[in-house]
C-alpha positions as CSV (number, residue, x, y, z in Angstrom):
1,M,-136.3,233.3,147.3
2,P,-134.6,233.8,144.4
3,R,-135.7,230.2,142.9
4,A,-139.1,230.7,143.2
5,L,-139.0,234.2,142.0
6,A,-137.8,232.3,138.5
7,N,-140.6,230.0,137.9
8,F,-142.7,232.6,138.5
9,D,-144.8,231.4,141.3
10,T,-144.1,232.8,145.0
11,R,-146.8,230.9,147.5
12,G,-145.6,229.5,150.9
13,F,-143.6,229.7,153.3
14,I,-139.8,228.0,154.8
15,K,-140.3,228.2,158.5
16,I,-137.4,226.6,161.3
17,V,-137.9,225.9,165.0
18,A,-134.7,225.6,166.0
19,E,-134.1,225.0,170.6
20,A,-132.9,227.6,172.5
21,G,-129.7,228.9,173.2
22,S,-128.1,225.9,171.6
23,G,-129.9,226.8,168.6
24,R,-130.1,222.8,167.5
25,L,-132.8,222.3,164.8
26,L,-135.8,221.1,166.2
27,G,-138.4,221.3,163.3
28,V,-138.5,222.5,159.7
29,Q,-141.7,222.9,157.6
30,A,-142.1,223.7,153.5
31,V,-145.7,224.3,152.2
32,A,-144.5,225.9,148.6
33,P,-145.0,224.3,145.6
34,E,-141.9,221.8,144.5
35,A,-141.6,221.9,148.9
36,G,-140.6,218.0,148.5
37,E,-137.4,219.0,146.8
38,L,-136.3,220.6,150.5
39,I,-137.2,218.5,153.1
40,Q,-135.3,215.3,152.5
41,T,-132.1,218.2,153.5
42,A,-134.1,218.9,156.8
43,V,-134.4,215.7,157.4
44,L,-130.8,215.5,157.7
45,A,-130.1,218.2,159.1
46,I,-132.0,217.5,161.6
47,R,-130.2,213.8,161.9
48,A,-127.6,214.9,161.4
49,R,-128.6,217.8,165.3
50,M,-127.1,221.1,163.4
51,S,-127.2,223.9,164.6
52,V,-129.5,227.1,162.9
53,Q,-126.0,228.5,162.4
54,D,-124.6,224.7,160.7
55,L,-127.5,225.3,158.0
56,A,-126.3,228.8,157.0
57,N,-122.9,228.2,157.1
58,Q,-123.9,225.3,154.5
59,L,-123.1,225.3,150.5
60,F,-126.5,225.7,148.5
61,P,-126.7,225.4,144.7
62,Y,-127.7,228.5,143.7
63,L,-130.9,228.8,141.8
64,T,-132.2,225.8,143.4
65,M,-135.5,225.3,146.3
66,V,-133.1,223.9,148.8
67,E,-130.8,227.6,148.4
68,G,-134.1,228.2,150.6
69,L,-133.5,226.6,153.6
70,K,-129.7,228.1,153.8
71,L,-132.1,232.0,153.5
72,C,-134.3,230.8,156.0
73,A,-131.3,230.1,158.6
74,Q,-129.9,233.0,157.9
75,T,-132.3,235.2,159.2
76,F,-131.4,233.8,162.5
77,T,-128.7,236.2,162.9
78,K,-128.8,239.0,159.4
79,D,-131.5,240.5,157.6
80,V,-131.6,238.2,154.1
81,T,-132.8,241.1,152.1
82,Q,-129.3,242.4,152.5
83,L,-127.6,239.5,151.7
84,S,-129.3,238.4,148.3
85,C,-130.4,241.1,145.5
86,C,-132.9,238.0,144.2
87,A,-134.1,237.3,148.3
88,G,-135.8,240.6,149.5
């Protein structure tokens, strides 16, 4: 994740759980320094009944922790190492 690389601290992970078939978000787990930066966005996405694809298509500011939600959502359909110079 680009922000973690910029912080020189890549410990942790983001995990998205989605409903099979519809792709509707069921849960998000974030364990990382500054994970609190992104969890509220995950809560809002779940409450809005967004799908993984909806989340993957959102605009997120570059070089923020919350951008990790988008990258994680994109892994359901794409290889993110092919999308970002910094994601791999």
